[in-house]
C-alpha positions as CSV (number, residue, x, y, z in Angstrom):
1,M,-23.6,-14.8,-44.2
2,T,-21.7,-17.0,-41.8
3,A,-18.1,-16.4,-40.5
4,T,-16.8,-19.0,-42.3
5,Q,-17.8,-17.7,-45.9
6,L,-16.3,-14.2,-45.3
7,E,-13.7,-13.1,-47.3
8,F,-11.3,-10.3,-47.0
9,A,-11.4,-7.9,-50.1
10,Q,-8.0,-5.9,-50.9
11,Y,-7.7,-2.4,-50.9
12,P,-3.5,-1.7,-50.2
13,S,-2.7,1.5,-49.6
14,A,-1.7,3.9,-52.5
15,S,1.4,5.1,-50.2
16,P,2.7,3.4,-47.9
17,K,5.7,4.0,-46.2
18,S,9.3,4.3,-47.9
19,Q,11.5,1.6,-47.3
20,A,13.6,4.3,-46.1
21,D,11.5,5.5,-43.8
22,R,10.0,2.3,-42.5
23,E,14.0,1.1,-41.7
24,A,14.0,4.0,-40.2
25,I,10.9,4.0,-37.9
26,L,12.2,0.6,-37.0
27,A,15.9,1.6,-35.7
28,N,14.0,3.0,-33.0
29,P,10.2,2.6,-32.8
30,G,9.4,2.6,-29.0
31,F,6.5,1.4,-28.2
32,G,2.7,3.1,-29.8
33,N,4.1,5.5,-31.5
34,H,4.4,4.3,-34.6
35,F,1.5,2.3,-37.1
36,T,1.7,-0.1,-40.0
37,D,0.2,0.6,-43.5
38,H,-2.8,-0.7,-43.1
39,T,-5.8,-2.2,-41.2
40,V,-8.3,-4.8,-41.1
41,V,-12.0,-4.0,-41.1
42,V,-14.9,-5.9,-40.6
43,D,-18.5,-4.4,-40.1
44,Y,-22.0,-6.0,-38.1
45,S,-25.1,-4.9,-38.4
46,V,-28.5,-6.0,-37.5
47,D,-30.9,-5.6,-40.0
48,A,-35.0,-5.4,-40.4
49,S,-35.7,-8.7,-38.9
50,G,-33.2,-8.2,-35.6
51,E,-30.4,-10.6,-36.9
52,G,-27.4,-9.8,-36.5
53,G,-24.3,-10.4,-38.9
54,W,-20.8,-10.0,-39.7
55,G,-19.6,-8.4,-43.2
56,N,-18.0,-6.0,-45.6
57,A,-15.2,-7.7,-44.5
58,R,-11.2,-6.0,-45.7
59,L,-8.0,-5.0,-46.1
60,E,-7.3,-0.9,-46.2
61,A,-5.5,1.6,-46.0
62,Y,-4.3,2.7,-42.4
63,G,-6.5,6.1,-42.0
64,P,-8.6,8.1,-39.9
65,I,-11.8,6.6,-39.1
66,A,-15.0,8.7,-40.7
67,M,-17.2,8.6,-37.6
68,D,-21.1,10.5,-37.6
69,P,-20.8,12.5,-33.8
70,A,-23.7,10.7,-32.8
71,A,-22.1,7.3,-32.8
72,A,-22.5,5.5,-30.1
73,V,-18.5,4.7,-28.8
74,L,-18.4,8.1,-28.3
75,H,-21.3,9.2,-26.2
76,Y,-21.4,5.6,-24.1
77,G,-18.0,4.2,-24.4
78,Q,-19.4,1.1,-26.1
79,E,-15.9,-0.3,-27.2
80,I,-13.2,-3.0,-26.2
81,F,-10.1,-3.8,-27.5
82,E,-7.5,-6.4,-26.4
83,G,-3.3,-6.3,-27.0
84,M,-1.6,-9.8,-28.8
85,K,1.6,-9.0,-30.7
86,A,3.4,-11.5,-33.4
87,Y,7.1,-12.0,-33.2
88,R,9.3,-13.1,-36.0
89,H,11.5,-16.3,-35.7
90,A,14.8,-17.0,-36.9
91,D,13.5,-18.5,-40.5
92,G,11.9,-15.3,-41.2
93,S,8.1,-16.6,-40.0
94,I,5.7,-14.7,-38.3
95,W,4.1,-16.0,-35.4
96,T,1.5,-14.7,-32.3
97,F,1.4,-16.3,-29.4
98,R,-2.3,-18.0,-28.0
99,P,-4.3,-16.0,-30.2
100,E,-7.1,-17.8,-29.2
101,A,-7.4,-17.2,-26.1
102,N,-7.4,-13.3,-27.1
103,A,-10.6,-14.1,-29.6
104,A,-11.9,-15.8,-26.1
105,R,-11.5,-12.6,-24.0
106,L,-12.8,-10.5,-26.7
107,N,-16.0,-12.2,-26.7
108,R,-16.1,-12.4,-22.9
109,S,-15.9,-8.2,-23.2
110,A,-17.9,-7.9,-26.0
111,A,-20.8,-9.8,-23.8
112,R,-20.3,-8.0,-20.6
113,I,-20.5,-4.5,-23.4
114,A,-23.4,-5.7,-24.9
115,L,-21.3,-5.8,-28.0
116,P,-21.8,-8.2,-30.7
117,Q,-19.4,-12.1,-30.7
118,L,-16.9,-11.9,-32.9
119,P,-16.2,-15.8,-34.8
120,E,-12.8,-16.9,-33.6
121,E,-11.7,-17.9,-37.0
122,V,-12.9,-14.1,-38.2
123,F,-10.8,-12.9,-35.6
124,L,-7.8,-15.1,-36.2
125,E,-8.1,-14.6,-40.3
126,S,-8.3,-10.3,-39.6
127,L,-3.7,-11.4,-38.2
128,R,-3.8,-12.7,-40.9
129,Q,-4.9,-10.7,-43.2
130,L,-3.0,-7.5,-41.2
131,V,0.1,-9.1,-40.9
132,A,0.4,-10.8,-43.9
133,A,0.3,-7.3,-46.0
134,D,2.7,-5.3,-43.3
135,R,4.8,-8.1,-42.6
136,E,7.5,-6.1,-43.4
137,W,7.2,-4.1,-40.4
138,V,7.8,-6.8,-37.8
139,P,10.5,-6.3,-36.1
140,T,13.7,-8.5,-36.4
141,R,15.9,-7.4,-33.3
142,D,15.6,-9.6,-29.7
143,G,13.2,-8.1,-27.6
144,E,11.3,-6.6,-30.4
145,S,7.5,-7.4,-31.9
146,L,4.7,-6.0,-33.9
147,Y,1.9,-5.1,-31.3
148,L,-1.5,-6.0,-32.9
149,R,-4.4,-4.3,-31.4
150,P,-7.8,-5.3,-32.5
151,F,-10.7,-3.6,-31.2
152,M,-14.4,-3.2,-31.6
153,I,-16.5,-0.2,-31.8
154,A,-20.1,0.5,-31.4
155,T,-20.5,2.9,-34.6
156,E,-24.3,3.8,-34.8
157,A,-25.8,7.3,-34.8
158,F,-28.1,7.0,-31.8
159,L,-28.1,8.7,-28.4
160,G,-30.5,6.6,-27.2
161,V,-29.6,4.2,-24.4
162,R,-29.3,0.5,-26.0
163,P,-26.9,-1.8,-27.1
164,A,-25.8,-0.2,-30.7
165,R,-26.7,-2.2,-33.8
166,E,-23.8,-1.4,-35.9
167,V,-20.2,-2.1,-34.4
168,S,-16.9,-1.9,-36.7
169,Y,-14.2,-4.5,-35.9
170,R,-10.7,-3.5,-36.5
171,V,-7.3,-4.7,-36.2
172,I,-4.0,-1.8,-36.2
173,A,-0.3,-2.8,-35.7
174,S,2.2,-0.9,-34.2
175,P,6.4,-2.0,-34.0
176,A,7.0,-2.4,-31.0
177,A,10.7,-1.9,-28.4
178,N,10.7,-3.0,-24.6
179,Y,7.4,-1.5,-23.2
180,F,9.3,0.4,-20.3
181,G,12.2,1.2,-23.0
182,G,16.2,0.3,-22.2
183,E,17.2,-2.5,-20.3
184,L,15.0,-4.6,-18.2
185,A,14.9,-3.2,-14.5
186,P,13.1,-2.9,-11.7
187,V,10.3,-0.8,-11.7
188,S,8.7,1.4,-8.9
189,I,5.0,1.0,-8.6
190,W,2.8,3.7,-6.2
191,V,-0.4,2.6,-4.5
192,S,-3.6,4.3,-5.1
193,R,-5.3,5.5,-2.3
194,N,-7.7,7.8,-3.7
195,Y,-8.8,5.4,-6.6
196,A,-10.1,2.4,-7.4
197,R,-10.0,0.8,-10.9
198,A,-13.0,-1.6,-10.9
199,G,-15.8,-2.3,-8.1
200,R,-17.7,-5.5,-7.8
201,G,-20.1,-6.1,-10.3
202,G,-18.4,-3.6,-12.5
203,T,-16.6,-4.5,-15.6
204,G,-12.9,-5.0,-14.6
205,A,-13.4,-8.5,-15.6
206,A,-13.4,-7.1,-19.4
207,K,-10.6,-5.5,-21.2
208,C,-13.0,-2.2,-22.1
209,G,-11.0,1.5,-22.8
210,G,-13.4,2.7,-19.9
211,N,-11.2,0.9,-17.4
212,Y,-8.0,2.8,-18.5
213,A,-9.7,5.6,-18.8
214,A,-10.4,5.5,-14.8
215,S,-7.1,4.3,-14.3
216,L,-4.9,7.5,-15.6
217,A,-5.6,10.1,-12.9
218,A,-3.6,7.4,-10.8
219,Q,-1.1,6.7,-13.2
220,L,-0.6,10.8,-13.1
221,E,-0.2,10.4,-9.3
222,A,2.5,7.5,-10.0
223,E,3.8,9.3,-12.1
224,A,4.7,12.6,-10.2
225,H,6.0,10.4,-7.3
226,G,8.8,8.9,-9.8
227,C,6.9,5.2,-10.2
228,K,6.1,3.8,-13.4
229,Q,2.8,2.0,-12.8
230,V,0.5,2.5,-10.4
231,L,-1.1,-0.5,-7.5
232,F,-5.2,-0.9,-7.4
233,L,-6.4,-2.5,-3.7
234,D,-9.7,-3.0,-2.8
235,Q,-9.6,-1.0,0.0
236,L,-13.4,-3.0,1.2
237,N,-11.2,-6.3,1.4
238,N,-8.8,-5.3,4.3
239,N,-6.1,-3.4,1.2
240,A,-6.1,-6.7,-0.8
241,V,-3.8,-6.9,-4.4
242,E,-6.0,-6.3,-6.8
243,E,-3.9,-5.2,-10.6
244,L,-1.2,-2.3,-12.2
245,G,-3.3,-0.1,-14.3
246,G,-2.5,-2.5,-17.1
247,M,-0.9,-6.0,-15.3
248,N,-1.4,-8.6,-13.4
249,V,0.8,-9.3,-10.1
250,F,2.8,-12.2,-8.7
251,F,4.3,-12.9,-5.4
252,V,7.3,-15.6,-5.1
253,F,7.4,-17.1,-1.9
254,K,11.2,-18.6,-0.1
255,D,9.0,-22.1,-0.4
256,G,8.8,-22.1,-4.1
257,T,4.7,-21.1,-3.8
258,L,3.7,-18.4,-6.2
259,V,0.9,-16.9,-5.7
260,T,-1.4,-14.3,-7.7
261,P,-4.1,-12.8,-6.7
262,A,-7.8,-14.9,-7.4
263,L,-10.1,-13.5,-10.6
264,S,-12.6,-12.0,-8.6
265,G,-14.7,-10.3,-11.5
266,T,-12.4,-6.4,-10.3
267,I,-9.3,-8.3,-12.0
268,L,-8.3,-8.9,-15.8
269,E,-7.8,-12.2,-17.0
270,G,-4.5,-11.5,-18.7
271,V,-3.1,-13.8,-21.2
272,T,0.2,-13.8,-19.8
273,R,-1.0,-14.6,-15.9
274,A,-2.7,-18.3,-17.0
275,S,0.3,-18.6,-18.8
276,I,3.0,-18.1,-16.4
277,I,0.7,-20.1,-13.7
278,Q,0.6,-23.0,-16.8
279,L,4.4,-23.1,-16.5
280,A,5.0,-22.7,-13.2
281,K,2.9,-25.7,-12.8
282,D,4.7,-27.5,-15.4
283,R,7.8,-26.8,-13.4
284,G,5.9,-28.2,-10.1
285,L,5.5,-25.0,-8.2
286,N,2.8,-24.5,-5.6
287,I,0.4,-22.4,-7.4
288,Q,-2.0,-20.1,-5.2
289,E,-4.7,-17.8,-6.4
290,R,-5.8,-16.1,-3.7
291,V,-6.6,-13.3,-1.6
292,I,-3.1,-11.4,-0.6
293,T,-2.9,-8.0,1.2
294,L,-0.8,-4.9,1.3
295,D,0.0,-6.3,4.9
296,E,1.0,-9.6,3.5
297,W,3.2,-8.1,0.6
298,R,5.0,-5.8,3.2
299,E,4.9,-8.3,6.1
300,G,6.5,-10.8,3.5
301,V,8.9,-8.8,2.3
302,A,10.4,-8.0,5.2
303,G,10.1,-11.0,7.0
304,G,11.8,-12.6,4.3
305,D,8.8,-14.9,3.3
306,I,8.5,-12.9,-0.3
307,T,11.4,-13.6,-2.4
308,E,10.9,-12.2,-5.6
309,V,7.6,-9.8,-7.2
310,F,7.2,-9.1,-10.4
311,A,4.4,-7.4,-12.8
312,C,3.0,-9.6,-16.3
313,G,1.2,-8.7,-19.3
314,T,1.5,-8.3,-23.0
315,A,3.2,-5.4,-23.4
316,A,6.0,-5.7,-20.9
317,V,5.8,-9.7,-20.5
318,I,7.3,-10.1,-17.3
319,T,9.3,-7.2,-15.3
320,P,10.5,-6.8,-11.8
321,I,8.8,-5.1,-9.0
322,G,12.2,-3.1,-7.6
323,E,9.8,-1.1,-5.1
324,L,6.3,-0.4,-3.9
325,K,5.6,2.9,-2.7
326,D,2.5,4.2,-0.4
327,G,3.0,7.9,0.8
328,D,6.1,8.3,2.5
329,E,6.4,4.1,3.0
330,V,8.8,2.4,0.5
331,I,8.4,-1.4,0.7
332,S,11.5,-2.4,-1.4
333,A,11.9,-5.4,-2.7
334,P,14.4,-8.3,-1.6
335,D,16.8,-7.9,-3.7
336,P,17.1,-4.7,-6.3
337,S,17.9,-7.3,-9.4
338,A,15.1,-10.1,-11.0
339,G,15.3,-12.7,-9.2
340,E,15.7,-16.6,-10.1
341,V,12.3,-18.0,-10.8
342,T,11.2,-14.1,-12.3
343,M,14.2,-14.0,-15.0
344,S,13.7,-18.0,-15.3
345,L,10.3,-17.2,-16.4
346,R,10.6,-14.1,-18.5
347,E,13.2,-16.3,-20.2
348,Q,11.2,-19.4,-21.2
349,L,8.0,-17.4,-21.7
350,L,9.9,-15.1,-24.5
351,G,11.8,-18.1,-25.7
352,I,8.9,-19.6,-26.6
353,Q,7.1,-16.5,-28.3
354,T,10.3,-15.6,-30.0
355,G,10.5,-19.9,-31.3
356,K,14.0,-20.4,-29.3
357,V,13.0,-22.7,-26.7
358,E,9.8,-25.5,-27.0
359,D,6.6,-24.6,-27.6
360,P,5.2,-27.7,-24.8
361,H,1.4,-26.8,-25.2
362,G,1.2,-25.7,-29.0
363,W,0.7,-22.0,-27.6
364,M,2.0,-20.3,-31.0
365,T,0.3,-19.7,-34.1
366,R,1.7,-18.9,-37.7
367,L,0.1,-15.9,-39.1
368,V,2.5,-15.5,-42.5
């Protein structure tokens, strides 16, 4: 069956959350703490002739996944995921941001982890199916959204080391408030000296769980030093800045130049990162994707050449970096409050996503 012939069977939950329970959750959703009533599933398998295909597409009740203890994902980590958001606009319609870019990145990740390619139209339809079923879970307050988590896991029960021949693609959703909680405020970042996020030829450009698992020890170290996030360096390349545990980094220079580390195979190609680059180009800003070292960061802030530093990603959108802690050394931001460029880009990006400002590039896709 081809992708365009897939039809999603409907098995709605027999026990969805009551309106009162749902409203109580939406009053204080946090991030990733609560989940909607349904999930979407599409299965992949390879037949006796060696041909693989997607099928058994369905919407069903959210709940535990029945899995064989020998499933490949449990032993060899063959899994990938995406992160995106659904936004309720003023007229009640629900939209998502650049889903085609997420579909393309999912397939790049799949290629690196030896998982099957998922047709873009199946990816998009899976989002529509879930959001249509759980539309009442999409928050209405400013700064809130429904976080969507598409993922793909190897489910074949087989302990040989080879790509799995049975795979499950799924989508779950979680109502989300501000990622760092409360009002937007500059975050503190810890420099990781003991750990690396990824290496040359590794999986750094793929959005796979192993990359995030590898970042957790460093994240704990950051939290022990009062920091919200951890910064990874390429210690074999003059301590070149790479990315945070789950976010890309940008530097605003006093001459208006916007600098971000170049994609090198060890850095995730963020959809928010690419969108910021385009919005900055629209403004006529000079954009540089290049190596920027920790020394340049330190000296740029001290000398006044770097005027703003911010991090970006789907969950947090754009967040100013207030200080960088490297052992006992602290590199403070030029201004403790968010800078003009940082806030202007954030407001424009959020405005596009929430339907409050023009969408000049046609990035928004209506789901419901």
